[in-house]
N, C-alpha and C positions, 0 to 999 in steps of 0.2 A: 691782468684781465683774462678770464677764462673764455676761450673762443670755441664755438661749435663749428668744426670744419665741414660736417655733413650738411648743416643748415646755416650757412654763413650769413651774418648780419654785420655789414661793414660800417653802418652808421655810427655806432658807439666808438669804433676804432678811429674813424675819420674825425669825429668830434674831439677825441683825446689828442689826435695828432695836431688838430687846429690849435688847441690850447697850448700844446707843447711848442708849436711854431711861434705863437705869440710871445711866449717866454723867451724863446731863442732870439727873436728880433730885438728884444730889450737888453740883451746881454752886452756887457762891455767887451772890448777886445780881449782883455785878460780872462774874463769868464768864458768867452767863446773858445779861446785857446785851451783852457782847462777841460771843457767838454769834449774837445777833439782828442785830447790825450786819453780821456776815458774811453771814447769810442774806438780809438786805435787799438786798445787792449781788449775790447769787448765787441767782436764782430757780430755776434748773434744779436746783441742789443741794438746795434746800429741798423742791421737789416730789419728787425722787427719795428723799430721806431720810425724809420724814414723811407725805406725802399718800397717801390711799387712794382708789381708784376702785371702781366697781361695774358688774358685768355679769351679769344673770340667766342668760345663755346658758352660763355656766360650769358650772351645775348638771349639764347633760347630759353633760359631759366629766369630771365628778368633781372639779372645782375649786370653791373657795369663791366666793360671789358677790362679797364685798368683798375686794379684793386690793390690794397695794401699787401705787401709781401710779408705774410705771417708764417713763421716756421713752425711746423709741428715737431714733436720731440726728436724724431729720427733725423730730420733735416738739421736741427740745431746740433745734434751729436755729430753729424757729418762735417759741419763747419769747423767744429773744434778738432775733429780728427784730421782734416786737411791742414789746419794750422800746426798741429803737432808734427805731421810729416815734414812740413816746410821748415819749422824751427830745428828739427833734428837732422835736416838735410838727408832725407831718405825717401824712397819711392813708396807708392801705395797703389792699390787697385780697388776700384768700386764696381761691384757687380750689381745689376739693378733689374727690377721689373720695368716694363714700359710705363710711361706716363706717371712718373714719380716727381716730376719737376726738377730733375737733377741738372739739366742743362742751365736752367735759370739759376739754380743754386751755385753752380760753378762760376757763372758770370757775376753773380752777386759777390762771391768771395774775391774774384779778380778786381771788381770795382773797389771793394773795401781796401785791398792791398794797394791799388793804384792811387787811392786818395790819401792814405795815411803813412805810406812808407816811401821815403825819398829814394829816387833812382831805381825803384823796384821794376824789374822787367818780368811780365807775365806772358807766357806763350799759350796759344791754342792751336791745335791741329785736328784736322778731320780728313775723311777720305777724299772729299771733293771740295773745290773752292767755294761753290755755292752754299755748302753747309757751314762755312766759316763766315763769309761776308757777302751779302747780296742786299743792296739798298732796298729798304722797305719790306723785306721778307723776315718776319720775326721767327721763322723756323731756323734761320741762320743764327750764329752765335753773336757776331758783332752788332747787328741791329738790337739784340737784347741788351748788350752792354751799353749802347748809346741811349736806349730808352731808360735804363736804370739811372744813368747820370742825368739825363734831361729832367727826370721827375724828382730829383733831389731838391731840397730847399737851397736857395742861392748861397746861404752861408756855408754849404759844403761843396758846391760846385767850384771847380778851379776857375780863377779869373782868366779870361781869354779862351774859355772852353768853346769850341766851334764844331764839335762832332768828330774830329779826327779825319783820317784819310782811309782809303781802301786798305784793309788788312793792317791798319796801324792806327792806334789811338794813343796820343801823347797827352800827358798832364803838363800844361804849360807852367804850372806853379812849382812842381817839385822834381821834374825830370823823369817821372815814372812813365812806363809805356806798356801797352798791351799789343802784342804782335800776333798775326795769324799766318798759318801755313797750311798747305794741303797736299795730299798724295805723297809722292816720293820726295817732295821738297821739305817735308817735316823734318826738323832738326838741322836744316842747312843754314838757318838764319842766325840771328844774334844769340848770345848766351842769355839764359833766363834764370831767374831765381826759382820759378816754379813753372811747370808745363802741364797743361791739361790735354790729354789725348782722347778726343771725343769718339765714342763707338769704336774703340781700338781693336775689338775682336773681328772687325770687318776689313782691316787693312790688308791690301794685297801682298805687300812686301814688308811685313811687320818687323822681321829681324833686321832688315836694312835700316828701317826707321829707328829702331831701338839702338842700333850701333851709333847712328848719327847723334841721337839725343844724349847718349851717355857722355858725349864730349861737351855738351852745351848746357846741361842742367843737372843740378844735384837733387832735384825733387820732381819726379814725373808721376803724375796721377792718371792712371788708365781708368777710363769710365766707359762701361759698355753693358749691353745685354749680351748673353752668351750667343755664340755662333758655332755650336758643335764642339767637339773635342779635337785635340791634336794641333790646334793653332797656337800662336804665340801667347794670346791672352789666356787661353786655357792652361797652358803650361806654367805661366807666371802665377795664375790664380792658385794652383795646387802645388806650387814649389814651396818647400819648407822655408819659413822665415818671411814670406811675403805678408805685408800688412794689408789685410783685406777688410773692406767695409761692404756690408750687404744691405741693399735696399729692396726688401721683399714687399710685395703688394700688401701684405698683412700689417706692415709698419705704417701704412697710410691711413689716417683716420677718416678720409673721405670714401674709402672703399670698404665694402662688406661682402658677405657671401653672395648676395643678390648681384652685385657688380661682377664678381668672378663668374657666376653662372651665366651671365650675359656674354662674357668673353668666350666662354665655352660654346655657347650657341652660335655666336657670330663669326668666330675665327677658326682657321684651320687648326687641328689638334697639335701640329708641330709648332705653330706660332704660339699657341697657348703654353705649351711645355717650355719652349725656349725663352719667350719674351715676357711671360707672366710668372711662370713657376721657377725661372732661373735654372732650367734643366739643360746641362751641357750635352746630354746624350740625345737630344731631340732629333738631331739629323744623322745619328750613327746608324749605318746599315748593318745588318747581321748582328744586332745586339741580342744577347740571350735573354736578358730581363729588362722589360720596358720600365722607363722612369716613372710612369704613372702608378705601377704596382708598388714601387718603393715609396712614392709620395703618399699613397693611401695608408701604408703602414706607419708613416710619420704622423698621420692625423688620427691614429688610434692610440689612446692613452693606455698605460699598463693596467689600469683598473678595469678597462673594458674588455680584457681578454683573460681567460683562465690560464694562469701560468702552470699548467699541468704537464708533467713529463720530466725527463732527466735534465739535470743541469750540466751543461757542457761548455768548456772554455776552449776556444780556438786560438792558437798562438802562431802568428806569422812572424818569423824572426828575420831581421834585416842585417845585412853586412854594414860595415861603416860606409858612410857616404850620405847621399840625400834620401835613401830609403828609410822606412821606419818599421820598428817592431810594434806589432799591434796585438792586443788581447781583446777578444769579444766573448761575452758570456751570454748564453741563451738557455732559457728554461722553457721547454715546450714551444709555445707560440709567441714568446716575448723575448726581446733582446733586453737583458737586465743591465748590461754594463759594456762600455767600450772605451778604450784608451790607447794611446800611442806614445812611444818614446823613440828617441834617436840616439845613435852612436853608443850602443851597449854591447859589451862583450858577454861571453856565455855566463860567467858567474853573476854579473849584474842583472842580466836578463832573468836568470833563474830566481834571484832574490826578489826582483820586481814582480814576476808572475806569481810567486808564492804569496807575496804580500797582498796583491789585489784579488786573487782568485780564492785563496783559502777561506775567507769568511763566508763564501757562498756554498760551502760544503759540496764541492763538485762531484758529479758521478764520473766525469772524465775530463782530462786536460790533454788536448790533442796538439802536438807539435808537428810542424812540417820539418822533416829531417833534412835541412839544407842550411849550410853556413853555420852561424852561431846557434841555430836551433838544435843541432846535434849535441853540442856541449851542454846547453841549458837543459835539454831533455835528460842527459845522463846524470847531471847533478841533481835534478829533481827526483829522478828515480831512486836515488839513495836517501832522500829526505822523507819527511813525515807525510808528504802527499804522494809518495812514490807508487802506491798501489793503484792510483787512478791516472797515472801519467802514461800516455800512449804516444808513439811516434809513427808517422806514415811517410811513405815516398809517393807523392802524388803522380809521378810519372810512370808508375807500375802499370803494365798492360793488363787489361781485364778480358775475360772471355764470357761476358754475360749477354752478349748479343745486342747490347744497346750502347755501351760506352767504350770508347777507345782505351781510356786509362782511368785511374782512380780520380784524377783531377776532374775529368768529365763527369764522373759519377757524383762527386761532391757538388759541382755546379748544377747538374740536373736536379738534384734534391733541393738545392737552394732556390732554384727557379720555381719548383713545384710548391715550396713552402710559401713564397710570396704570392703565388697565384691562388693558393687555397686560403683566401682571406676569410675572416680578419686576422691579421697578425699585428703586433705592436713593436715599433722600434723608435728610439730617440732620434729626433731630427738631426741630420748631419749631412750637409751638402757635399762634403768630400766623399763620404761613403756612397751616396747616391750617384755621384758622377763616376766614380770608379766602377761600381757594380753595373750600372746601365751602359757603360762603354765597352764591356767585355764582349768580344765577338766569338762566334762559333762557326764551325764548318762540319763536314762529315768526311770521314776517311774509311774506305772499305765499308760504307754504310753505317758506320758507328759515329756517335757524337764525339767531336774533338773541340776542346776550348783552346784559344790561343794561350801560349805559355807566357810567363812573366817577361822574358826577354823580348818576345814579339810585341806584347802590350806596351812595354816601356819604350821600345823603339818608335811605336806609332803615336803614343800620347804624351811621351816625355817624362813619365814617372811610373813607379811600380804600383800594382794594384794591392798594396799591403792590407788595407782595411777590408777590401772585398774578399780577399783570400782568407783572412782571419775568420770572417763570418762563414765562409764556405766550409772551413774545417770543422765547424760545429755540426755539420750534417754528414760527415764522411764515414763515421763508424756504423757498422751494422748492429753492434751490441756493446753495451757498457762493460767496463771491467767488473769483475765479480767482487773484489774487495772494496770496502768503503772506509774512509777515514772517520774518526769520531765526529758526531754532530757538533757544530759550532753555531754561534749566533749568526743569523743571516741578516744582512742589511735590508731595510725595507725597500720594496720596489720603487716607491716614490723617490726616496733619497738617491738610489742608484740611477734612476732615470734622469734625475736632475744634473748628474755629473757632466752630461754632454749637452 
């Protein structure tokens, strides 16, 4: 059944559920057991077929408060994503815009596990106890869980179901339990098969909680709106290897540009950036480039900007570890390409750069001469692209009366490029987060950007993507020699790579 989430009509859904319930009531025990086996393996179908959710805001638009829980595509994808993390015994992180129904969604997943998996223990934690369990308050998690169970057909409710206890909901049929914890007590209770950390970007002692949970659960799901950079949630979000799921407001079929414009009118800009746009830089002070400028570039397609000007590749080379080597290719006012790799020595880096950059017929390939960047630069200077390969030391002092060093000059130009809209860049949350978290100061009256070591110490990772893009702005003039013209990938195909 196709459902219009913007103009919901629940009558056909309720009629269909009524007919399905009538068939369910006539099933033999063997048939009912078979249907339960099916639903155990298909949580999305179970939620769509039987669960109910609640929204008191429906009253004002003439809809019932309790309505069928129908998943839109991104929500269904999240259910499958959580189950994949659980089956693989690995952690995950879900970043979200506000009001995406994610709390109800996590509760629905927990109820499904609680019903169909014997002895399963599901944990929930949040900052405060009242966010986990408060009788009659559907803003809390456990009242949602109880409502989801209460509204199920009797064929699926456990025999002896009585609503559970405070911060504890047992399944009297199969021994499964849902437990709740709050604040510093998170992770101090029983071992769990899966643990949902509600709004974990706002935990006061997140590292302490993480250490406790590491001993009690093999699958921890962090769920939160951003709360600036430098906290545990931010560091985990941008740590290489983290399984990340993004709930952006544009994934919600109930929301459109008119909804977003209303949020802009009604809410503080920092709240809009942080809780609507998933902007980790919203509360960063002394940020050189604001997140809204980068977001604006994400919303401009490559066909909407004339890609006139030199084609420049910036290569930020990383040492072995959790940093990454990044290539960014810019032509005029458009970012054509961006990609990243980990754990590459100088020959591998040179080979990779040549492979991805060569087809764009670059006017310049700019390496930051640090670590493996030196070796890769030297190798490429001897190759077919050598005439356009350049190396820079960004720490070199300048005497231009504006910038303390070459790094500051590159970042100044990068900021001016974004400010002189329109420009076009492929959407990439990691790039936005890194770039808009870069702080600046002045030394002897000259612009000074924090260096990589300072940045990494503060936010937990290196600004590899941001510095790669900055390097495309650092040269005053292009090398004179050009390599032979080669076939250039279309902007549309290059743009779709990220």
